[in-house]
N, C-alpha and C positions, 0 to 999 in steps of 0.2 A: 711222935717223931716222923712216922710214915706220912702223915698228912702234910707236914712241913716240907718233906722231900717232894711229894707230889705237887704241891703248890709251886715250889721253886722250879721244878721241871716244866710245868705248864707255863710259867712266866717266861722261861728261857725260850720255849718253842714259840709262844705268841710273839715275843719281842723279835725273834729271828725272822718270823714270817712277815712282820711289818717293817723290817729294816729297809730303809731307803738309802741309796747311795747318794753321796754329796760331794761337791768340789767347791773350791774357792775361786770365784769369778773375780779376777783382778789382773792388771797388767803391769804391776810394779811390786817386787818383793826382792830387795837387794840382799836379804839374808838367806834366801832359798838356795838350794844347790841343784842345778846352777841358778845364778841370780836371774830374776825376771825384770826386764826393762824394755817394755814394748809400748812406747808412747804412740798415741794416735794423732795424726796430723791433718790439717786442712789441705786443700788442693795444692798449696804451694810446697808441701812436703817439709816445711820448716816450722810453721806455727801450730802449737798443740791446741787441740780442741778444748774449749773452756766453758764451764758453767752450764746454765740452762738452755743455751743455744743449740746444744747437741745431746743426743741420747745414745746409749749403747745397751746391748742386751746379749746374753749368751744364747747360742743356737746349738742344739745337739742332735746327734743321730748315732745309731749303731754302725760300727765300721763296715758291716756287710751290706748296709742299705745304700741306695743310690744317693748321689749328692743332692737330688731334689727333695730328699726326705728330712732335711733339717727342720726342726721345730723350735720356737722360742721357749725358753725355760727361765723361771725366776722373773723378777720385775725389771723393767727398763730403768736405767740409772743415768744421771747426768755426770759430766766430767768435773774434775776439780778445777780450781782457778790458780792464778799466779804462777809460782815456780812449779806447781804440780799440774799445770794445764797439760792435757793429753793423757792423764791418768785418771783412774777411778778409785774410789775407796773400795777395798776388797769386800765382797759379799759372799756368804755361804749360800750355795744354791742346792736345794734338795731336788732329786729327780725321782721318777717312778721306777727307775732301774735299780736292781739289787746291788748290794755291797760287792766290791771287787769286779764289777762289770767294766769292761773297756768301752768308752764312748768317744766319738769324735766331737770336738768342741770348736766353734768359731765365735769370734767376737765380731758383732756387726754394729756399726755406728751410722748415724744419720743426722741430717739437719732437722732440728725440732720444728722448723717452720713447715715441714712436710707431714707432721702429725706425730702421734705417740707410738708408731710402729715402723719398722724398717720397710715393710711392704707398702704402707701408705706413702712414705717419703719417696720410695722408688716410683710408685704410680704417679706421684705429683711432679716428678722430674727434679727432685731436690738432690743435694749431695748425699751420697751413700758410700759405704766402703765396708770391707770385711777382711778379717785376718785369714791367713792360710789355716786349714784345719790342723788341730793337734789331737793326739790321743791321750786321754786321761783315764786312769783307773779309779773308779769311785770308791769312797770309803764311807763308813757309817759315822755320823756325828754322834756323840761329842768328840770322838777321836779326831785328831787333826785331819781335816779334809785335804784331799789332793789339791795341789795348786796347778796353775796353767803354765807349767814349765815348758818351754819350747815355743811359746807364742812370740810372734814377731811384730814389729811396728808395721803400720799401714797408713795410707792416706785416703781421705774421702775424694771421690771423683764425681763429676756430673753424671747423671743417668745417661746411658749410652745414646738414647735418641736425642737428647739435648746436645751431646757432644757431636753427633752426626750432623745435626742442623748447623752447628757452628762451623764445622768443616765445609759443608756445602756453601754456607754464606761466604766464607773466606775464598773458596774456589770461584764463586761467582764474581767477587770483587776483583780477583786476579784476572779473570777472563775479560771483564769489563775494562780494566785498565789497559790490557793489551790491544783492545779494539780501537 
């Protein structure tokens, strides 16, 4: 009996030491409290991103870290199509942080023509966008992982240098027209 108790205790200690916190990466869950409905739009602010033309991924950091500390976690996923354009299928993301740790999470999305990472799309001047950060308290799977309650919709925008070139071009045309 003593051996059984010792083995059980060791199992609990080892399991607790290896416990990773997890959350559900998703932008639609209408049965959550409060409901999550955070569609991601193209630059027009109306058309939901659809299919393999766009990627999205979770980026996380600890609340005390600088905003430049966000790192990608989990795999990049494509958006749904049809009536569910702008939404992704929810994915459980495991982190290296422990259970019950608060983390800041951003949903970042980009034009797939820019590559398979947000950073590559940004460098290529493709459409990119990110949600405002939300705080999530991690849970241990298989318990129900925390969801992304509080996430808000956002739109993709051209990379700032592309936008700046467009503004300069428009200004040049206006100046030329006045001459």
